[in-house]
C-alpha positions in Angstrom: 148.7 116.1 82.7 150.0 115.3 86.1 152.2 118.2 87.1 154.4 115.8 89.1 155.7 113.9 86.1 153.6 114.6 83.0 154.0 117.2 80.2 152.9 120.0 82.5 155.7 119.4 85.0 157.5 122.6 85.8 154.8 125.0 84.6 155.0 128.2 86.6 153.0 131.5 86.7 156.1 133.4 85.4 155.9 131.4 82.2 152.3 132.5 81.6 153.0 136.1 82.5 155.8 136.1 80.0 153.6 134.8 77.2 150.9 137.4 78.0 153.4 140.2 78.2 154.9 139.3 74.8 151.6 139.2 73.0 150.2 142.3 74.7 153.2 144.5 74.1 153.9 143.0 70.6 157.6 142.4 71.1 160.2 140.7 73.3 161.9 144.0 74.0 158.8 145.7 75.3 157.8 142.5 77.3 161.2 142.6 79.0 160.8 146.2 79.9 157.3 145.5 81.4 158.5 142.5 83.3 161.6 144.2 84.5 164.0 141.5 83.1 166.4 141.2 80.2 165.3 140.4 76.7 167.4 137.2 76.9 165.4 136.2 80.0 162.1 136.7 78.1 163.4 134.4 75.3 164.5 131.7 77.7 161.2 131.8 79.6 159.2 131.5 76.5 161.4 128.6 75.2 161.0 126.9 78.6 157.2 127.2 78.4 157.1 125.8 74.8 159.3 122.9 75.9 157.1 122.3 79.0 153.9 122.2 76.9 155.4 120.5 73.9 153.9 123.0 71.4 155.0 126.1 69.6 153.2 129.2 70.9 154.3 132.1 68.8 155.1 133.0 65.2 158.0 135.4 65.3 159.3 137.7 62.5 161.6 140.7 62.6 158.5 142.9 63.0 155.6 141.0 64.5 154.8 138.4 67.1 151.6 136.4 66.6 150.2 133.4 68.6 149.9 130.1 66.8 146.6 128.2 67.0 147.9 126.4 70.0 149.3 129.6 71.4 145.9 131.3 71.2 144.3 128.6 73.3 147.1 128.7 75.8 146.9 132.5 76.0 143.2 132.5 76.8 143.7 129.9 79.6 146.7 131.8 80.9 144.8 135.0 81.3 142.1 133.2 83.4 144.8 131.5 85.6 146.7 134.7 86.1 143.5 136.6 87.0 142.6 134.0 89.5 146.1 134.1 91.0 146.0 137.9 91.2 142.6 137.7 93.0 143.9 135.2 95.4 146.9 137.4 96.3 144.7 140.5 96.7 142.3 138.7 99.0 145.1 137.3 101.1 146.8 140.7 101.3 143.6 142.5 102.3 142.6 140.1 105.0 139.6 138.7 103.1 137.9 141.1 100.8 134.7 139.1 100.6 132.4 137.9 103.3 130.2 134.9 102.4 127.1 134.4 104.6 125.3 131.1 104.1 121.6 130.2 104.8 119.4 127.2 104.0 116.1 128.9 103.1 116.3 132.7 103.8 119.1 135.0 104.9 117.9 137.7 107.3 114.3 137.7 106.1 112.8 141.2 106.0 116.1 142.5 107.3 118.1 141.2 104.4 117.9 144.3 102.2 118.8 146.6 105.0 121.6 144.3 106.1 123.1 144.5 102.6 122.7 148.2 102.3 124.2 149.0 105.7 127.1 146.6 105.1 127.9 148.2 101.7 127.9 151.6 103.3 129.9 150.7 106.5 132.3 148.2 104.9 132.9 149.2 101.3 136.2 147.3 101.2 134.5 143.9 102.0 132.1 142.5 99.4 129.1 140.8 100.9 127.8 137.6 99.2 124.8 135.6 100.4 125.0 131.9 99.7 122.0 129.6 99.8 122.8 125.9 100.5 120.3 123.4 101.7 122.2 121.8 104.5 121.8 122.0 108.3 124.7 124.5 108.6 123.8 126.6 105.6 127.0 125.6 103.8 129.4 126.3 106.7 130.4 122.7 107.2 130.8 122.3 103.5 133.3 125.3 103.4 131.0 127.4 101.2 130.7 130.4 103.6 132.3 132.3 106.5 129.2 132.5 108.6 125.8 131.0 108.4 122.3 132.0 109.5 120.7 129.1 111.4 117.1 128.6 112.4 116.8 124.8 112.5 117.7 122.7 115.5 121.4 122.2 114.7 124.0 121.3 117.3 125.8 124.5 118.1 128.6 122.9 120.1 131.0 122.4 117.2 130.8 126.1 116.3 131.2 129.6 117.6 127.8 131.2 117.6 125.7 134.1 118.7 121.9 134.5 119.2 120.6 137.4 117.1 116.8 137.3 117.6 113.5 135.6 117.3 111.0 135.3 114.4 107.3 134.6 114.6 105.9 131.5 112.9 103.5 131.8 109.9 101.3 129.4 108.1 101.8 129.2 104.3 98.9 128.1 102.2 97.5 128.3 98.7 95.9 131.7 98.0 92.6 130.1 97.1 92.5 128.1 100.4 89.4 129.1 102.5 91.9 129.9 105.4 93.6 132.5 103.3 90.6 134.8 104.0 91.3 134.7 107.8 93.6 137.1 109.6 95.4 134.4 111.6 95.4 130.6 112.3 95.6 128.6 115.5 98.4 126.1 115.7 96.0 123.3 116.8 94.0 123.8 113.6 97.0 122.8 111.5 96.7 119.2 112.8 93.7 118.7 110.4 95.8 119.4 107.4 98.7 117.8 105.5 102.0 119.5 106.4 104.9 120.0 103.9 108.0 119.2 105.9 111.8 119.5 105.2 113.4 117.2 107.7 116.9 118.3 106.8 116.8 122.1 107.0 113.3 123.0 107.9 112.5 124.7 111.3 109.2 122.8 111.8 108.9 119.5 113.5 105.9 117.4 114.6 106.9 118.2 118.2 104.9 121.4 117.9 101.8 119.3 118.3 100.7 116.8 121.0 101.7 113.2 119.9 98.0 112.3 119.4 97.1 115.4 117.5 99.7 115.7 114.7 99.1 116.6 111.1 99.8 114.3 108.2 103.1 114.9 106.5 104.5 115.2 103.0 108.3 115.4 103.0 110.0 117.8 100.7 113.7 118.3 99.8 114.1 122.1 99.8 112.4 125.5 99.7 111.4 125.1 96.0 109.7 121.7 96.6 108.0 123.2 99.7 106.6 126.2 97.8 105.4 123.9 95.0 103.6 121.5 97.4 101.8 124.4 99.1 100.9 126.3 95.9 99.2 123.1 94.6 96.8 123.2 97.6 97.6 119.7 98.8 99.8 120.9 101.7 100.2 123.8 104.1 103.5 124.9 105.7 104.7 126.3 109.0 107.7 128.6 108.7 109.5 131.6 110.3 108.6 135.1 109.3 111.8 135.3 107.2 110.4 132.9 104.6 107.2 134.9 104.4 109.3 138.0 103.8 111.7 136.5 101.3 109.5 134.2 99.2 106.2 135.5 98.0 105.4 133.7 94.8 102.1 134.0 93.1 99.5 131.5 94.5 100.8 131.4 98.1 99.5 133.4 101.1 101.0 133.7 104.6 99.0 134.1 107.7 100.3 134.6 111.3 100.2 131.4 113.4 98.8 131.9 116.9 100.0 129.9 120.0 103.3 128.9 118.4 106.7 129.5 119.9 108.9 131.8 117.9 111.9 130.5 116.1 115.4 131.5 117.4 117.9 132.8 114.9 121.7 132.2 115.3 124.8 133.1 113.4 127.5 130.4 113.5 131.1 130.4 112.3 134.2 128.3 112.6 136.0 128.5 115.9 139.5 128.6 114.3 140.5 131.3 111.8 137.2 133.2 111.7 136.8 135.9 109.0 138.1 139.2 110.3 134.7 140.8 109.7 132.8 138.2 111.8 132.2 140.5 114.8 130.9 143.3 112.6 128.4 141.0 110.8 127.1 139.6 114.1 126.7 143.1 115.6 124.8 144.4 112.6 122.4 141.4 112.6 121.8 141.9 116.3 121.1 145.6 115.8 118.6 144.9 113.0 116.7 142.2 115.0 116.6 144.5 118.1 113.6 146.3 116.5 111.6 143.1 116.5 112.2 142.6 120.2 110.5 145.9 121.0 107.3 144.6 119.5 104.7 142.4 121.4 105.8 138.8 121.6 103.9 135.5 121.7 105.3 134.0 124.7 107.6 134.5 127.8 110.3 132.7 125.9 110.4 135.4 123.3 110.9 138.1 125.9 114.5 136.8 126.2 115.1 137.9 122.6 117.9 140.4 123.6 120.0 137.7 125.3 122.9 136.3 123.4 123.6 132.6 123.7 126.9 131.1 125.0 128.4 127.9 123.8 126.1 125.1 124.9 122.9 127.2 124.8 123.2 129.1 128.1 122.1 132.7 127.9 124.8 135.3 128.4 124.5 137.9 131.1 121.8 140.4 130.3 122.5 144.1 130.2 121.6 147.2 128.4 122.9 147.4 124.8 126.0 149.5 124.5 127.2 151.4 121.5 126.2 149.9 118.1 128.3 146.8 117.3 129.7 146.4 120.8 127.2 144.1 122.4 128.4 141.0 124.2 128.1 138.0 121.9 128.6 135.2 124.4 131.8 133.7 125.8 132.6 131.8 122.6 132.2 134.9 120.4 135.6 136.1 121.7 137.1 133.9 119.0 135.9 136.4 116.4 138.5 139.1 115.9 137.7 142.8 115.5 136.7 143.6 111.9 139.4 144.9 109.7 137.7 147.3 107.4 
């Protein structure tokens, strides 16, 4: 019913807490003691709840209190609503006890497990949840996460953001494909194949090839469609190393792709009211990706892997990394407060 004028008008959490207390303690007297009110107040509150809902909720005798059939249904729903309300209060009081990090295809690739382990060790009071959502912002624009891992060519201007590293590109192909026996593939060779392409969230575009030497394309909707098309043998796929690390289903093989620019990885978050743990999450991601930057790179562009990106794509001033978690994140990263752990 519409709480503004229907039968549920006037329903309050105190009504539900009173009902639960009566049933759990077994008497109005004990419920009053638990709630810290008088027995008369408990009786009035229950009567108000029954009047609001239009049903009788309890069978009362001199010795027992039992829910009616309607009361049992209301009691079950009341417990859920109260648990949700208590969780909301706890989260607000603790300054966000959960951190949701979104991604479209893969989170931090081969660093995902280590990120989770170190986060659990360093921030036991903030539960980490990874959210997969097939949108260009990994669920951030949809309100599903606090930060998002971005690899596709999304406009960074609306968001606060930090560059965390580069990932090499790989070719995904069916395991029985003749190319699967090779150690690596040249980018130009892919032009002779049919490419599985996700236009919405994929990191690959036809701009990787000259206009006159581009592969045929089969468009897919998400990572599951992409994997199915490749496993069937009718397509190949070009993807960052993170996909190769996180999705290794039977029937698909990954091979390094030579002559291809690496893929930049960013974390993005809302400019206003960022999660208190934002800076800690960004610092941890940068620290994990730093190990990749020490390895040989494919191109001069990848040598800039230790630079963070300011709003608008301009690299921040380069300098030696400081203490763990204290690197400069770019001018816009100042909007992220220090983590409260």
